[in-house]
N, CA, C and O atoms as a GROMACS GRO file, in nm:
protein
  508
    1MET      N    1   1.616  -0.279   2.080
    1MET     CA    2   1.512  -0.257   2.178
    1MET      C    3   1.376  -0.287   2.114
    1MET      O    4   1.341  -0.229   2.012
    2GLU      N    5   1.301  -0.378   2.174
    2GLU     CA    6   1.170  -0.414   2.122
    2GLU      C    7   1.062  -0.358   2.212
    2GLU      O    8   1.075  -0.357   2.334
    3LYS      N    9   0.956  -0.310   2.151
    3LYS     CA   10   0.840  -0.262   2.225
    3LYS      C   11   0.724  -0.355   2.197
    3LYS      O   12   0.708  -0.403   2.085
    4LYS      N   13   0.645  -0.381   2.300
    4LYS     CA   14   0.526  -0.464   2.282
    4LYS      C   15   0.407  -0.375   2.254
    4LYS      O   16   0.386  -0.274   2.321
    5GLU      N   17   0.329  -0.412   2.154
    5GLU     CA   18   0.206  -0.340   2.122
    5GLU      C   19   0.098  -0.446   2.102
    5GLU      O   20   0.089  -0.506   1.995
    6GLY      N   21   0.017  -0.468   2.205
    6GLY     CA   22  -0.083  -0.575   2.198
    6GLY      C   23  -0.011  -0.708   2.194
    6GLY      O   24   0.078  -0.733   2.276
    7SER      N   25  -0.047  -0.794   2.102
    7SER     CA   26   0.018  -0.924   2.089
    7SER      C   27   0.134  -0.919   1.990
    7SER      O   28   0.201  -1.019   1.967
    8ASN      N   29   0.156  -0.803   1.930
    8ASN     CA   30   0.259  -0.790   1.828
    8ASN      C   31   0.384  -0.724   1.886
    8ASN      O   32   0.378  -0.652   1.986
    9THR      N   33   0.495  -0.751   1.824
    9THR     CA   34   0.620  -0.692   1.865
    9THR      C   35   0.665  -0.593   1.758
    9THR      O   36   0.664  -0.624   1.639
   10ILE      N   37   0.704  -0.474   1.802
   10ILE     CA   38   0.756  -0.373   1.710
   10ILE      C   39   0.908  -0.380   1.720
   10ILE      O   40   0.964  -0.362   1.828
   11LYS      N   41   0.974  -0.406   1.609
   11LYS     CA   42   1.119  -0.422   1.607
   11LYS      C   43   1.183  -0.307   1.530
   11LYS      O   44   1.144  -0.280   1.416
   12PRO      N   45   1.279  -0.239   1.592
   12PRO     CA   46   1.347  -0.131   1.519
   12PRO      C   47   1.441  -0.187   1.414
   12PRO      O   48   1.497  -0.296   1.430
   13THR      N   49   1.459  -0.112   1.307
   13THR     CA   50   1.554  -0.148   1.202
   13THR      C   51   1.644  -0.027   1.180
   13THR      O   52   1.626   0.076   1.246
   14ILE      N   53   1.738  -0.037   1.089
   14ILE     CA   54   1.828   0.076   1.066
   14ILE      C   55   1.757   0.193   1.000
   14ILE      O   56   1.809   0.305   1.001
   15VAL      N   57   1.640   0.169   0.941
   15VAL     CA   58   1.566   0.278   0.876
   15VAL      C   59   1.441   0.318   0.954
   15VAL      O   60   1.360   0.397   0.905
   16GLY      N   61   1.424   0.265   1.073
   16GLY     CA   62   1.306   0.299   1.153
   16GLY      C   63   1.242   0.174   1.210
   16GLY      O   64   1.304   0.069   1.220
   17VAL      N   65   1.117   0.189   1.246
   17VAL     CA   66   1.045   0.079   1.309
   17VAL      C   67   0.964   0.003   1.206
   17VAL      O   68   0.893   0.062   1.125
   18ARG      N   69   0.976  -0.130   1.208
   18ARG     CA   70   0.895  -0.214   1.120
   18ARG      C   71   0.754  -0.223   1.174
   18ARG      O   72   0.732  -0.212   1.295
   19PRO      N   73   0.657  -0.244   1.087
   19PRO     CA   74   0.521  -0.264   1.136
   19PRO      C   75   0.512  -0.393   1.216
   19PRO      O   76   0.593  -0.484   1.198
   20PRO      N   77   0.413  -0.402   1.305
   20PRO     CA   78   0.398  -0.524   1.386
   20PRO      C   79   0.379  -0.647   1.296
   20PRO      O   80   0.320  -0.640   1.189
   21GLU      N   81   0.432  -0.758   1.344
   21GLU     CA   82   0.422  -0.883   1.268
   21GLU      C   83   0.320  -0.974   1.336
   21GLU      O   84   0.330  -1.001   1.455
   22ASP      N   85   0.224  -1.020   1.260
   22ASP     CA   86   0.130  -1.118   1.311
   22ASP      C   87   0.186  -1.256   1.282
   22ASP      O   88   0.241  -1.282   1.175
   23LYS      N   89   0.172  -1.344   1.378
   23LYS     CA   90   0.218  -1.481   1.358
   23LYS      C   91   0.109  -1.560   1.286
   23LYS      O   92  -0.010  -1.544   1.315
   24VAL      N   93   0.151  -1.643   1.193
   24VAL     CA   94   0.058  -1.728   1.119
   24VAL      C   95   0.041  -1.858   1.197
   24VAL      O   96   0.139  -1.924   1.231
   25ASP      N   97  -0.081  -1.894   1.224
   25ASP     CA   98  -0.110  -2.019   1.294
   25ASP      C   99  -0.129  -2.128   1.189
   25ASP      O  100  -0.239  -2.146   1.137
   26PHE      N  101  -0.021  -2.202   1.159
   26PHE     CA  102  -0.027  -2.304   1.056
   26PHE      C  103  -0.112  -2.423   1.097
   26PHE      O  104  -0.159  -2.498   1.011
   27ILE      N  105  -0.132  -2.442   1.226
   27ILE     CA  106  -0.212  -2.555   1.272
   27ILE      C  107  -0.358  -2.536   1.235
   27ILE      O  108  -0.424  -2.631   1.195
   28ARG      N  109  -0.409  -2.413   1.247
   28ARG     CA  110  -0.549  -2.388   1.217
   28ARG      C  111  -0.572  -2.335   1.076
   28ARG      O  112  -0.684  -2.301   1.041
   29ARG      N  113  -0.469  -2.329   0.995
   29ARG     CA  114  -0.481  -2.280   0.858
   29ARG      C  115  -0.555  -2.382   0.774
   29ARG      O  116  -0.514  -2.498   0.768
   30PRO      N  117  -0.664  -2.342   0.708
   30PRO     CA  118  -0.736  -2.439   0.624
   30PRO      C  119  -0.652  -2.479   0.503
   30PRO      O  120  -0.596  -2.394   0.433
   31ILE      N  121  -0.644  -2.609   0.480
   31ILE     CA  122  -0.563  -2.659   0.367
   31ILE      C  123  -0.645  -2.742   0.270
   31ILE      O  124  -0.589  -2.805   0.180
   32GLY      N  125  -0.776  -2.743   0.287
   32GLY     CA  126  -0.862  -2.827   0.203
   32GLY      C  127  -0.849  -2.800   0.055
   32GLY      O  128  -0.836  -2.893  -0.024
   33ILE      N  129  -0.853  -2.673   0.015
   33ILE     CA  130  -0.843  -2.639  -0.127
   33ILE      C  131  -0.708  -2.682  -0.182
   33ILE      O  132  -0.698  -2.732  -0.294
   34GLU      N  133  -0.605  -2.661  -0.104
   34GLU     CA  134  -0.470  -2.699  -0.148
   34GLU      C  135  -0.462  -2.850  -0.171
   34GLU      O  136  -0.402  -2.895  -0.270
   35ILE      N  137  -0.521  -2.928  -0.082
   35ILE     CA  138  -0.523  -3.074  -0.098
   35ILE      C  139  -0.599  -3.113  -0.225
   35ILE      O  140  -0.554  -3.198  -0.301
   36LEU      N  141  -0.716  -3.050  -0.247
   36LEU     CA  142  -0.795  -3.080  -0.366
   36LEU      C  143  -0.719  -3.048  -0.494
   36LEU      O  144  -0.722  -3.125  -0.590
   37LEU      N  145  -0.650  -2.934  -0.496
   37LEU     CA  146  -0.573  -2.894  -0.614
   37LEU      C  147  -0.461  -2.993  -0.643
   37LEU      O  148  -0.438  -3.031  -0.758
   38LYS      N  149  -0.392  -3.034  -0.538
   38LYS     CA  150  -0.282  -3.129  -0.556
   38LYS      C  151  -0.333  -3.264  -0.605
   38LYS      O  152  -0.274  -3.324  -0.695
   39LYS      N  153  -0.443  -3.311  -0.547
   39LYS     CA  154  -0.503  -3.438  -0.592
   39LYS      C  155  -0.542  -3.427  -0.739
   39LYS      O  156  -0.516  -3.518  -0.817
   40ALA      N  157  -0.605  -3.316  -0.776
   40ALA     CA  158  -0.649  -3.296  -0.915
   40ALA      C  159  -0.531  -3.287  -1.012
   40ALA      O  160  -0.545  -3.323  -1.128
   41SER      N  161  -0.417  -3.241  -0.965
   41SER     CA  162  -0.302  -3.227  -1.054
   41SER      C  163  -0.239  -3.362  -1.091
   41SER      O  164  -0.167  -3.371  -1.190
   42VAL      N  165  -0.266  -3.466  -1.012
   42VAL     CA  166  -0.208  -3.598  -1.041
   42VAL      C  167  -0.312  -3.701  -1.083
   42VAL      O  168  -0.277  -3.812  -1.122
   43ASP      N  169  -0.440  -3.666  -1.075
   43ASP     CA  170  -0.548  -3.760  -1.104
   43ASP      C  171  -0.647  -3.696  -1.202
   43ASP      O  172  -0.731  -3.616  -1.160
   44PRO      N  173  -0.637  -3.729  -1.332
   44PRO     CA  174  -0.721  -3.664  -1.433
   44PRO      C  175  -0.872  -3.681  -1.411
   44PRO      O  176  -0.949  -3.589  -1.439
   45VAL      N  177  -0.914  -3.796  -1.362
   45VAL     CA  178  -1.057  -3.819  -1.336
   45VAL      C  179  -1.104  -3.727  -1.224
   45VAL      O  180  -1.211  -3.666  -1.232
   46PHE      N  181  -1.023  -3.718  -1.118
   46PHE     CA  182  -1.058  -3.630  -1.006
   46PHE      C  183  -1.056  -3.483  -1.051
   46PHE      O  184  -1.138  -3.403  -1.005
   47ARG      N  185  -0.963  -3.449  -1.138
   47ARG     CA  186  -0.955  -3.312  -1.190
   47ARG      C  187  -1.089  -3.271  -1.253
   47ARG      O  188  -1.142  -3.164  -1.222
   48GLU      N  189  -1.142  -3.356  -1.340
   48GLU     CA  190  -1.269  -3.324  -1.406
   48GLU      C  191  -1.382  -3.312  -1.305
   48GLU      O  192  -1.468  -3.224  -1.316
   49LYS      N  193  -1.383  -3.402  -1.208
   49LYS     CA  194  -1.486  -3.398  -1.104
   49LYS      C  195  -1.477  -3.267  -1.025
   49LYS      O  196  -1.578  -3.204  -0.997
   50LEU      N  197  -1.355  -3.227  -0.989
   50LEU     CA  198  -1.337  -3.103  -0.913
   50LEU      C  199  -1.382  -2.982  -0.994
   50LEU      O  200  -1.450  -2.894  -0.940
   51ILE      N  201  -1.347  -2.977  -1.119
   51ILE     CA  202  -1.385  -2.862  -1.203
   51ILE      C  203  -1.536  -2.855  -1.220
   51ILE      O  204  -1.594  -2.746  -1.218
   52LYS      N  205  -1.600  -2.969  -1.238
   52LYS     CA  206  -1.745  -2.970  -1.266
   52LYS      C  207  -1.832  -2.972  -1.140
   52LYS      O  208  -1.940  -2.912  -1.139
   53GLU      N  209  -1.788  -3.041  -1.035
   53GLU     CA  210  -1.877  -3.064  -0.921
   53GLU      C  211  -1.828  -3.008  -0.788
   53GLU      O  212  -1.903  -3.015  -0.690
   54ARG      N  213  -1.712  -2.954  -0.780
   54ARG     CA  214  -1.653  -2.890  -0.662
   54ARG      C  215  -1.674  -2.965  -0.530
   54ARG      O  216  -1.592  -3.048  -0.493
   55GLY      N  217  -1.784  -2.938  -0.461
   55GLY     CA  218  -1.810  -2.998  -0.331
   55GLY      C  219  -1.819  -3.150  -0.336
   55GLY      O  220  -1.772  -3.218  -0.244
   56ALA      N  221  -1.878  -3.202  -0.441
   56ALA     CA  222  -1.890  -3.348  -0.456
   56ALA      C  223  -1.752  -3.412  -0.471
   56ALA      O  224  -1.731  -3.525  -0.429
   57ALA      N  225  -1.660  -3.339  -0.530
   57ALA     CA  226  -1.523  -3.391  -0.544
   57ALA      C  227  -1.459  -3.408  -0.407
   57ALA      O  228  -1.392  -3.507  -0.381
   58ALA      N  229  -1.480  -3.310  -0.320
   58ALA     CA  230  -1.425  -3.320  -0.184
   58ALA      C  231  -1.486  -3.440  -0.111
   58ALA      O  232  -1.415  -3.516  -0.046
   59GLU      N  233  -1.616  -3.456  -0.123
   59GLU     CA  234  -1.684  -3.568  -0.059
   59GLU      C  235  -1.634  -3.702  -0.114
   59GLU      O  236  -1.628  -3.800  -0.040
   60ALA      N  237  -1.600  -3.706  -0.241
   60ALA     CA  238  -1.554  -3.831  -0.304
   60ALA      C  239  -1.426  -3.884  -0.240
   60ALA      O  240  -1.400  -4.004  -0.244
   61ILE      N  241  -1.346  -3.795  -0.183
   61ILE     CA  242  -1.223  -3.839  -0.116
   61ILE      C  243  -1.234  -3.823   0.036
   61ILE      O  244  -1.134  -3.820   0.106
   62ALA      N  245  -1.358  -3.813   0.084
   62ALA     CA  246  -1.386  -3.805   0.228
   62ALA      C  247  -1.325  -3.681   0.293
   62ALA      O  248  -1.276  -3.687   0.406
   63MET      N  249  -1.328  -3.569   0.222
   63MET     CA  250  -1.275  -3.444   0.276
   63MET      C  251  -1.390  -3.351   0.313
   63MET      O  252  -1.484  -3.333   0.237
   64MET      N  253  -1.379  -3.294   0.431
   64MET     CA  254  -1.476  -3.194   0.474
   64MET      C  255  -1.410  -3.057   0.463
   64MET      O  256  -1.306  -3.033   0.526
   65LEU      N  257  -1.468  -2.969   0.386
   65LEU     CA  258  -1.415  -2.834   0.370
   65LEU      C  259  -1.478  -2.741   0.473
   65LEU      O  260  -1.593  -2.761   0.513
   66ASP      N  261  -1.403  -2.640   0.515
   66ASP     CA  262  -1.459  -2.534   0.598
   66ASP      C  263  -1.558  -2.456   0.513
   66ASP      O  264  -1.546  -2.455   0.390
   67PRO      N  265  -1.658  -2.392   0.575
   67PRO     CA  266  -1.752  -2.311   0.497
   67PRO      C  267  -1.681  -2.204   0.414
   67PRO      O  268  -1.723  -2.174   0.302
   68SER      N  269  -1.574  -2.145   0.468
   68SER     CA  270  -1.502  -2.043   0.392
   68SER      C  271  -1.434  -2.105   0.269
   68SER      O  272  -1.429  -2.042   0.164
   69GLU      N  273  -1.384  -2.226   0.283
   69GLU     CA  274  -1.322  -2.294   0.169
   69GLU      C  275  -1.426  -2.327   0.063
   69GLU      O  276  -1.401  -2.313  -0.057
   70GLU      N  277  -1.544  -2.372   0.106
   70GLU     CA  278  -1.652  -2.401   0.011
   70GLU      C  279  -1.691  -2.277  -0.067
   70GLU      O  280  -1.714  -2.282  -0.188
   71ALA      N  281  -1.699  -2.163   0.004
   71ALA     CA  282  -1.736  -2.037  -0.062
   71ALA      C  283  -1.631  -1.996  -0.165
   71ALA      O  284  -1.664  -1.957  -0.276
   72VAL      N  285  -1.506  -2.006  -0.127
   72VAL     CA  286  -1.397  -1.971  -0.219
   72VAL      C  287  -1.399  -2.063  -0.340
   72VAL      O  288  -1.391  -2.018  -0.454
   73LEU      N  289  -1.408  -2.192  -0.315
   73LEU     CA  290  -1.406  -2.291  -0.424
   73LEU      C  291  -1.521  -2.271  -0.521
   73LEU      O  292  -1.502  -2.284  -0.642
   74SER      N  293  -1.638  -2.239  -0.470
   74SER     CA  294  -1.754  -2.222  -0.559
   74SER      C  295  -1.748  -2.090  -0.637
   74SER      O  296  -1.818  -2.075  -0.738
   75SER      N  297  -1.666  -1.996  -0.592
   75SER     CA  298  -1.659  -1.867  -0.662
   75SER      C  299  -1.553  -1.863  -0.772
   75SER      O  300  -1.545  -1.764  -0.845
   76ILE      N  301  -1.472  -1.966  -0.783
   76ILE     CA  302  -1.364  -1.970  -0.883
   76ILE      C  303  -1.420  -2.022  -1.015
   76ILE      O  304  -1.491  -2.123  -1.018
   77SER      N  305  -1.389  -1.954  -1.124
   77SER     CA  306  -1.435  -2.000  -1.256
   77SER      C  307  -1.366  -2.131  -1.294
   77SER      O  308  -1.259  -2.162  -1.241
   78GLU      N  309  -1.427  -2.206  -1.384
   78GLU     CA  310  -1.368  -2.333  -1.430
   78GLU      C  311  -1.229  -2.310  -1.490
   78GLU      O  312  -1.136  -2.386  -1.466
   79GLU      N  313  -1.217  -2.205  -1.570
   79GLU     CA  314  -1.089  -2.174  -1.634
   79GLU      C  315  -0.981  -2.145  -1.530
   79GLU      O  316  -0.870  -2.197  -1.538
   80GLN      N  317  -1.015  -2.062  -1.432
   80GLN     CA  318  -0.918  -2.026  -1.329
   80GLN      C  319  -0.883  -2.147  -1.242
   80GLN      O  320  -0.768  -2.166  -1.205
   81LEU      N  321  -0.982  -2.229  -1.211
   81LEU     CA  322  -0.957  -2.349  -1.131
   81LEU      C  323  -0.862  -2.443  -1.206
   81LEU      O  324  -0.772  -2.502  -1.146
   82GLY      N  325  -0.881  -2.457  -1.336
   82GLY     CA  326  -0.790  -2.538  -1.417
   82GLY      C  327  -0.647  -2.486  -1.411
   82GLY      O  328  -0.553  -2.565  -1.402
   83LYS      N  329  -0.631  -2.355  -1.416
   83LYS     CA  330  -0.496  -2.295  -1.407
   83LYS      C  331  -0.436  -2.319  -1.269
   83LYS      O  332  -0.317  -2.347  -1.256
   84MET      N  333  -0.519  -2.308  -1.166
   84MET     CA  334  -0.470  -2.332  -1.030
   84MET      C  335  -0.423  -2.477  -1.014
   84MET      O  336  -0.321  -2.503  -0.952
   85ILE      N  337  -0.498  -2.570  -1.071
   85ILE     CA  338  -0.460  -2.711  -1.066
   85ILE      C  339  -0.327  -2.731  -1.140
   85ILE      O  340  -0.238  -2.799  -1.089
   86ASP      N  341  -0.314  -2.671  -1.258
   86ASP     CA  342  -0.191  -2.683  -1.336
   86ASP      C  343  -0.070  -2.629  -1.261
   86ASP      O  344   0.041  -2.679  -1.277
   87ASN      N  345  -0.090  -2.527  -1.179
   87ASN     CA  346   0.020  -2.463  -1.108
   87ASN      C  347   0.048  -2.521  -0.970
   87ASN      O  348   0.141  -2.477  -0.903
   88SER      N  349  -0.031  -2.618  -0.927
   88SER     CA  350  -0.007  -2.677  -0.795
   88SER      C  351   0.087  -2.795  -0.811
   88SER      O  352   0.050  -2.899  -0.867
   89GLY      N  353   0.205  -2.779  -0.763
   89GLY     CA  354   0.306  -2.884  -0.778
   89GLY      C  355   0.294  -2.990  -0.670
   89GLY      O  356   0.260  -2.960  -0.556
   90VAL      N  357   0.321  -3.112  -0.708
   90VAL     CA  358   0.322  -3.224  -0.614
   90VAL      C  359   0.460  -3.289  -0.626
   90VAL      O  360   0.501  -3.331  -0.734
   91SER      N  361   0.529  -3.297  -0.513
   91SER     CA  362   0.663  -3.356  -0.514
   91SER      C  363   0.654  -3.506  -0.541
   91SER      O  364   0.548  -3.567  -0.524
   92SER      N  365   0.764  -3.564  -0.581
   92SER     CA  366   0.766  -3.708  -0.609
   92SER      C  367   0.738  -3.788  -0.482
   92SER      O  368   0.685  -3.899  -0.489
   93GLU      N  369   0.775  -3.734  -0.365
   93GLU     CA  370   0.749  -3.802  -0.239
   93GLU      C  371   0.600  -3.803  -0.206
   93GLU      O  372   0.550  -3.900  -0.149
   94GLN      N  373   0.529  -3.697  -0.242
   94GLN     CA  374   0.387  -3.685  -0.211
   94GLN      C  375   0.298  -3.754  -0.315
   94GLN      O  376   0.185  -3.793  -0.285
   95ARG      N  377   0.349  -3.768  -0.434
   95ARG     CA  378   0.267  -3.814  -0.547
   95ARG      C  379   0.188  -3.943  -0.521
   95ARG      O  380   0.068  -3.945  -0.551
   96PRO      N  381   0.247  -4.049  -0.467
   96PRO     CA  382   0.170  -4.172  -0.446
   96PRO      C  383   0.047  -4.151  -0.356
   96PRO      O  384  -0.058  -4.210  -0.382
   97ALA      N  385   0.059  -4.070  -0.254
   97ALA     CA  386  -0.055  -4.045  -0.165
   97ALA      C  387  -0.166  -3.972  -0.238
   97ALA      O  388  -0.284  -4.004  -0.219
   98PHE      N  389  -0.131  -3.876  -0.320
   98PHE     CA  390  -0.233  -3.799  -0.392
   98PHE      C  391  -0.295  -3.879  -0.507
   98PHE      O  392  -0.407  -3.851  -0.548
   99GLU      N  393  -0.225  -3.977  -0.558
   99GLU     CA  394  -0.279  -4.058  -0.667
   99GLU      C  395  -0.380  -4.162  -0.618
   99GLU      O  396  -0.476  -4.192  -0.688
  100LYS      N  397  -0.359  -4.216  -0.499
  100LYS     CA  398  -0.434  -4.335  -0.460
  100LYS      C  399  -0.529  -4.320  -0.342
  100LYS      O  400  -0.626  -4.394  -0.333
  101TYR      N  401  -0.505  -4.228  -0.254
  101TYR     CA  402  -0.571  -4.238  -0.124
  101TYR      C  403  -0.673  -4.128  -0.097
  101TYR      O  404  -0.692  -4.036  -0.176
  102THR      N  405  -0.738  -4.141   0.019
  102THR     CA  406  -0.839  -4.045   0.061
  102THR      C  407  -0.774  -3.927   0.132
  102THR      O  408  -0.653  -3.923   0.152
  103ALA      N  409  -0.857  -3.832   0.167
  103ALA     CA  410  -0.810  -3.706   0.224
  103ALA      C  411  -0.727  -3.725   0.351
  103ALA      O  412  -0.627  -3.655   0.369
  104ALA      N  413  -0.766  -3.815   0.438
  104ALA     CA  414  -0.695  -3.831   0.566
  104ALA      C  415  -0.547  -3.859   0.543
  104ALA      O  416  -0.462  -3.798   0.608
  105LEU      N  417  -0.516  -3.951   0.453
  105LEU     CA  418  -0.376  -3.983   0.427
  105LEU      C  419  -0.307  -3.868   0.354
  105LEU      O  420  -0.191  -3.837   0.383
  106MET      N  421  -0.377  -3.804   0.261
  106MET     CA  422  -0.317  -3.693   0.188
  106MET      C  423  -0.280  -3.580   0.284
  106MET      O  424  -0.173  -3.520   0.272
  107ILE      N  425  -0.369  -3.551   0.378
  107ILE     CA  426  -0.342  -3.445   0.476
  107ILE      C  427  -0.223  -3.484   0.562
  107ILE      O  428  -0.138  -3.399   0.590
  108ALA      N  429  -0.216  -3.609   0.604
  108ALA     CA  430  -0.104  -3.654   0.686
  108ALA      C  431   0.028  -3.642   0.611
  108ALA      O  432   0.126  -3.591   0.665
  109VAL      N  433   0.031  -3.687   0.487
  109VAL     CA  434   0.153  -3.680   0.406
  109VAL      C  435   0.190  -3.534   0.381
  109VAL      O  436   0.306  -3.496   0.395
  110PHE      N  437   0.092  -3.454   0.343
  110PHE     CA  438   0.118  -3.314   0.313
  110PHE      C  439   0.168  -3.241   0.437
  110PHE      O  440   0.263  -3.163   0.428
  111GLY      N  441   0.106  -3.265   0.551
  111GLY     CA  442   0.147  -3.200   0.676
  111GLY      C  443   0.286  -3.239   0.718
  111GLY      O  444   0.366  -3.153   0.755
  112ALA      N  445   0.317  -3.368   0.714
  112ALA     CA  446   0.449  -3.415   0.752
  112ALA      C  447   0.555  -3.360   0.659
  112ALA      O  448   0.661  -3.316   0.704
  113TYR      N  449   0.529  -3.360   0.529
  113TYR     CA  450   0.624  -3.309   0.431
  113TYR      C  451   0.649  -3.160   0.454
  113TYR      O  452   0.763  -3.114   0.446
  114SER      N  453   0.543  -3.084   0.481
  114SER     CA  454   0.557  -2.940   0.504
  114SER      C  455   0.641  -2.912   0.627
  114SER      O  456   0.724  -2.822   0.626
  115CYS      N  457   0.620  -2.990   0.734
  115CYS     CA  458   0.696  -2.971   0.857
  115CYS      C  459   0.844  -3.000   0.834
  115CYS      O  460   0.930  -2.926   0.881
  116VAL      N  461   0.873  -3.108   0.762
  116VAL     CA  462   1.012  -3.143   0.734
  116VAL      C  463   1.077  -3.033   0.651
  116VAL      O  464   1.190  -2.993   0.680
  117CYS      N  465   1.007  -2.984   0.549
  117CYS     CA  466   1.064  -2.878   0.464
  117CYS      C  467   1.090  -2.751   0.544
  117CYS      O  468   1.194  -2.687   0.526
  118ARG      N  469   0.997  -2.714   0.631
  118ARG     CA  470   1.017  -2.593   0.712
  118ARG      C  471   1.137  -2.612   0.804
  118ARG      O  472   1.213  -2.518   0.826
  119GLY      N  473   1.154  -2.733   0.858
  119GLY     CA  474   1.267  -2.761   0.945
  119GLY      C  475   1.398  -2.750   0.869
  119GLY      O  476   1.495  -2.694   0.921
  120LEU      N  477   1.403  -2.803   0.748
  120LEU     CA  478   1.524  -2.794   0.667
  120LEU      C  479   1.554  -2.650   0.630
  120LEU      O  480   1.670  -2.610   0.628
  121GLN      N  481   1.451  -2.573   0.600
  121GLN     CA  482   1.472  -2.433   0.565
  121GLN      C  483   1.529  -2.356   0.684
  121GLN      O  484   1.616  -2.272   0.666
  122ARG      N  485   1.481  -2.384   0.805
  122ARG     CA  486   1.533  -2.316   0.924
  122ARG      C  487   1.680  -2.349   0.943
  122ARG      O  488   1.760  -2.261   0.975
  123GLU      N  489   1.718  -2.478   0.924
  123GLU     CA  490   1.857  -2.518   0.941
  123GLU      C  491   1.947  -2.445   0.842
  123GLU      O  492   2.060  -2.408   0.877
  124LYS      N  493   1.900  -2.424   0.721
  124LYS     CA  494   1.980  -2.357   0.618
  124LYS      C  495   1.974  -2.206   0.633
  124LYS      O  496   2.047  -2.134   0.564
  125GLY      N  497   1.888  -2.157   0.720
  125GLY     CA  498   1.876  -2.013   0.739
  125GLY      C  499   1.793  -1.943   0.634
  125GLY      O  500   1.807  -1.822   0.616
  126THR      N  501   1.708  -2.017   0.563
  126THR     CA  502   1.628  -1.954   0.457
  126THR      C  503   1.484  -1.935   0.498
  126THR      O  504   1.405  -1.883   0.419
  127PHE      N  505   1.448  -1.974   0.618
  127PHE     CA  506   1.308  -1.963   0.661
  127PHE      C  507   1.289  -1.840   0.744
  127PHE      O  508   1.178  -1.813   0.790
   0.00000   0.00000   0.00000
């Protein structure tokens, strides 16, 4: 038995009621920083530009960041940003786009790849 509370659904479990679940809107989720990190992980010249110049690095690949993304990016220390770049993995399928192209193509490749992966995870029952 499910109860509606606002836009959230309360679902009972064997140990009681779970807290309401908010749905994540992946369409409006900002991905600018993620794209920059991935580009920097495969392009050493871009990596240095991102660490030293932040906003100028985004402009160099024709990417417009949301104001919230700009604020987050400018508040990260150089050391921490370097670690974030090191930890952002780029699949072999995505790598050519991140090595050579501008933001528009990187976003298209990243978005399509993410959708395919989510679809495969749903089929396997792991999503």
